[in-house]
N, C-alpha and C positions, 0 to 999 in steps of 0.2 A: 179323645176317642179315636181309635184306629180307623183308617180308611177301609172301606169294604168295597171290593171290586168284584163285579160279575164278569167272568172271562168268557163272555158269550154274546153274540149279536142277536140271539134269539128273542123276538118280541114276546113270546109266550113266558119264557124264563124271566124276563124283566117284569112282566105283568104279575107273575106269581110272587116275586120279590116285593114289589109295591104292595100288593094285596096283603102280604105278611107284615107290612109296616117297616121295612128296611129302608134306609137311606144309603144309597150306593152309587158307584160309578159303573159305567159299562165300557170295558175294553175288550173287544173281540180277540180271542186267542188265535195266533197264527199257527199253532201246533197242527201238525199232520196227524190225522187219526190213524190208528192201526186197523188193518182189515184182515186179520189173521184168523181164518175160520177154524184153525186147529186149537185156538185158545178157548177155554170154557167161557160161556156167556158172561158170568159175573166178573170174572177176571178181566176179560177184554173191555167190558163197560167201565169198570172202575179204573183200569189202566189208562183208558182214553180220557176219562174225567180228570185224572191227575196230570196227564200230558198237557191238557188244555190250561189247567190252573198254574202248573209249573212254569209254562212259557211267559205268563204275565207276572207271577211271583218273582221270577228271576229279575225283572226290571223294577219290582215294587216290594222289596223284602221287608218293609215295615208295615205293609198292609195285610189285611185278610182277604184272601182271593178264593173265590168259589168258581170251580169248573164243573161241568156236567156233561154227560153223554147219555143219549138214549138209543137203545138198539131193539130192533124187532127181530124175534127168532121164530122160525117155523120149521119143523122137521130137522131140528138141530142145526139149522143153517141161518146165519144172520142176514137180514134184509136191510142194507144200508140205504143211502139216498140214491134215488135212481138217476142214471146219467141223462136220460131223456124221457119223453112222454111214452114212447114205446115200451121202455123197460118198466115205467110206472104201471102201465096197463097189465103187463105180465105179473107184476108183484100183486096188484089188486085182485086179479083173477086167481092167483095162487091162495090168497087169504080168504077169498069168497067162500062162505059157508063153513069156515073152519075156525078153530080156537088156536091162538098163538100166544107167545110170551113177549112181554115188553119189560125191559130192564133199563132202569134209569140209575146211572152211577153218579156219585157226587164226591168231589174232593175239595176240601177246605184247607188251604195252606195258610199258616200264619207264623209269626216270628218264634213261636214256641213249639212248633210241630205241625202235625197234619192230622185230619180226620178224613177217612175215606169209607164210604158205605154205599149201599144200593137199595133199591126198592124193586119188587117184582109184581107184575099184574098179568093176569090172564085175560085175554080180549077175545070176545065171541064176535065174529062177523056174521051178518046175515048173508044169504046167497045174493050175489050182485049180478044183475044182467049186464050185457055190454053197454046198453043204453044208460043204466045207472052209473057205470064206471065213466062213461064219457061226460055225463052231467057233472060228476064230481071233479073231474079233471078241468072242466070249464070254470068251476067255482073256487078251486083251491090251487095255490101254487105248491105242487107236490115235490118239486125237484130239490128242495132243501129239507125234506122230511123222511126220516127212516121209514122204510116200508111203504112209502108213497102216500101216507095219510096222516091226519092229525084229528084226534077225537074232538078237539075244541073247535075245529072248523068244519061245519056241516056234517058232524059225526052221525047225525040222525040218518043221513043217506046210507 
Protein backbone atom coordinates (compact mmCIF):
# COMPACT_ATOMS: atom_id res chain seq x y z
CA UNK A 1 0.00 0.00 0.00
CA UNK A 2 1.30 3.44 -0.92
CA UNK A 3 2.20 5.93 1.79
CA UNK A 4 -0.30 8.75 2.16
CA UNK A 5 1.19 12.07 3.22
CA UNK A 6 -0.73 15.15 4.33
CA UNK A 7 1.38 18.14 3.29
CA UNK A 8 0.02 20.32 6.06
CA UNK A 9 0.57 21.06 9.71
CA UNK A 10 -3.11 22.01 10.13
CA UNK A 11 -4.63 20.14 13.09
CA UNK A 12 -8.09 20.49 11.52
CA UNK A 13 -7.00 18.89 8.24
CA UNK A 14 -5.41 16.03 10.16
CA UNK A 15 -8.62 15.59 12.19
CA UNK A 16 -10.68 15.45 9.00
CA UNK A 17 -8.37 12.81 7.52
CA UNK A 18 -8.56 10.70 10.70
CA UNK A 19 -12.35 11.05 10.86
CA UNK A 20 -12.50 9.78 7.26
CA UNK A 21 -10.51 6.71 8.32
CA UNK A 22 -7.22 7.40 6.54
CA UNK A 23 -3.85 6.18 7.78
CA UNK A 24 -1.34 8.90 6.89
CA UNK A 25 1.83 10.76 7.76
CA UNK A 26 2.05 14.49 8.32
CA UNK A 27 4.85 16.43 6.63
CA UNK A 28 4.12 20.18 6.65
CA UNK A 29 4.90 21.74 3.30
CA UNK A 30 7.62 24.40 3.13
CA UNK A 31 6.07 25.88 -0.04
CA UNK A 32 5.45 29.60 -0.16
CA UNK A 33 1.83 30.41 -0.94
CA UNK A 34 1.05 32.79 -3.77
CA UNK A 35 -0.76 35.99 -2.80
CA UNK A 36 -1.65 37.22 -6.28
CA UNK A 37 -4.90 39.21 -6.03
CA UNK A 38 -5.11 39.31 -9.84
CA UNK A 39 -5.60 35.53 -10.02
CA UNK A 40 -9.18 34.22 -9.94
CA UNK A 41 -10.17 32.71 -6.57
CA UNK A 42 -10.39 29.09 -7.72
CA UNK A 43 -7.15 29.24 -9.70
CA UNK A 44 -5.23 30.76 -6.79
CA UNK A 45 -6.64 28.27 -4.30
CA UNK A 46 -5.90 25.22 -6.48
CA UNK A 47 -2.44 26.54 -7.41
CA UNK A 48 -1.49 26.99 -3.75
CA UNK A 49 -2.75 23.50 -2.91
CA UNK A 50 -0.66 22.05 -5.73
CA UNK A 51 2.45 24.03 -4.70
CA UNK A 52 2.17 22.64 -1.18
CA UNK A 53 1.71 19.07 -2.37
CA UNK A 54 4.48 19.32 -4.98
CA UNK A 55 7.06 20.45 -2.42
CA UNK A 56 6.52 17.21 -0.49
CA UNK A 57 5.95 14.94 -3.51
CA UNK A 58 9.33 15.99 -4.91
CA UNK A 59 11.00 14.30 -1.92
CA UNK A 60 8.51 11.38 -1.81
CA UNK A 61 7.76 10.44 -5.45
CA UNK A 62 6.42 6.99 -4.57
CA UNK A 63 3.82 8.34 -2.14
CA UNK A 64 0.39 9.86 -2.48
CA UNK A 65 0.61 13.47 -1.28
CA UNK A 66 -2.36 15.64 -0.38
CA UNK A 67 -1.99 19.41 -0.28
CA UNK A 68 -4.72 21.90 0.52
CA UNK A 69 -5.31 25.62 0.70
CA UNK A 70 -8.25 27.60 2.01
CA UNK A 71 -8.92 31.19 1.02
CA UNK A 72 -11.53 33.63 2.26
CA UNK A 73 -12.80 36.14 -0.32
CA UNK A 74 -14.94 39.22 0.16
CA UNK A 75 -15.57 41.93 -2.40
CA UNK A 76 -13.42 39.98 -4.89
CA UNK A 77 -10.46 40.32 -2.52
CA UNK A 78 -8.67 37.45 -0.76
CA UNK A 79 -8.27 37.66 3.00
CA UNK A 80 -5.22 35.66 3.91
CA UNK A 81 -3.78 34.97 7.32
CA UNK A 82 -3.48 38.15 9.37
CA UNK A 83 0.00 39.44 10.18
CA UNK A 84 -1.06 40.47 13.69
CA UNK A 85 -4.11 40.93 15.92
CA UNK A 86 -4.76 44.45 14.62
CA UNK A 87 -5.08 43.10 11.08
CA UNK A 88 -7.29 40.28 12.41
CA UNK A 89 -9.63 42.86 13.98
CA UNK A 90 -9.86 44.70 10.67
CA UNK A 91 -10.69 41.47 8.83
CA UNK A 92 -13.36 40.42 11.32
CA UNK A 93 -14.97 43.88 11.19
CA UNK A 94 -14.99 43.64 7.39
CA UNK A 95 -16.72 40.24 7.51
CA UNK A 96 -19.21 41.33 10.19
CA UNK A 97 -22.82 41.20 9.00
CA UNK A 98 -21.85 40.11 5.50
CA UNK A 99 -21.67 37.09 3.24
CA UNK A 100 -18.32 35.96 1.85
CA UNK A 101 -16.90 33.03 -0.09
CA UNK A 102 -14.55 30.36 1.20
CA UNK A 103 -12.64 28.24 -1.30
CA UNK A 104 -10.77 25.09 -0.33
CA UNK A 105 -8.44 23.77 -2.99
CA UNK A 106 -7.10 20.21 -2.87
CA UNK A 107 -4.24 18.67 -4.84
CA UNK A 108 -3.47 14.97 -4.71
CA UNK A 109 -0.18 14.07 -6.35
CA UNK A 110 0.71 10.43 -6.92
CA UNK A 111 3.09 8.38 -9.09
CA UNK A 112 0.51 8.12 -11.89
CA UNK A 113 -0.55 11.77 -12.05
CA UNK A 114 -2.52 14.30 -10.09
CA UNK A 115 -6.04 15.30 -9.10
CA UNK A 116 -6.74 18.97 -8.39
CA UNK A 117 -10.15 20.24 -7.34
CA UNK A 118 -11.91 22.69 -5.05
CA UNK A 119 -15.01 23.31 -2.99
CA UNK A 120 -16.81 26.61 -2.48
CA UNK A 121 -18.96 27.73 0.43
CA UNK A 122 -20.87 30.92 1.19
CA UNK A 123 -20.52 31.96 4.82
CA UNK A 124 -22.94 34.37 6.50
CA UNK A 125 -21.49 36.32 9.41
CA UNK A 126 -23.73 37.86 12.01
CA UNK A 127 -23.05 41.46 12.98
CA UNK A 128 -20.16 41.48 15.44
CA UNK A 129 -19.59 44.10 18.11
CA UNK A 130 -16.06 45.13 19.02
CA UNK A 131 -16.56 43.27 22.32
CA UNK A 132 -17.50 40.05 20.49
CA UNK A 133 -14.46 40.38 18.25
CA UNK A 134 -12.19 40.83 21.28
CA UNK A 135 -13.78 37.80 22.99
CA UNK A 136 -13.17 35.70 19.87
CA UNK A 137 -9.54 36.85 19.62
CA UNK A 138 -8.98 35.75 23.24
CA UNK A 139 -10.38 32.27 22.55
CA UNK A 140 -8.95 31.44 19.12
CA UNK A 141 -5.43 31.67 17.71
CA UNK A 142 -6.37 33.51 14.49
CA UNK A 143 -2.92 34.31 13.09
CA UNK A 144 -2.77 31.00 11.19
CA UNK A 145 -6.29 31.25 9.77
CA UNK A 146 -7.39 32.77 6.48
CA UNK A 147 -9.83 35.58 7.18
CA UNK A 148 -8.91 35.49 10.89
CA UNK A 149 -11.47 32.86 11.87
CA UNK A 150 -12.28 29.16 11.93
CA UNK A 151 -15.85 27.91 11.94
CA UNK A 152 -14.82 24.88 13.99
CA UNK A 153 -13.39 27.02 16.79
CA UNK A 154 -16.09 28.96 18.60
CA UNK A 155 -17.94 29.55 15.35
CA UNK A 156 -21.09 30.23 17.34
CA UNK A 157 -19.56 33.58 18.29
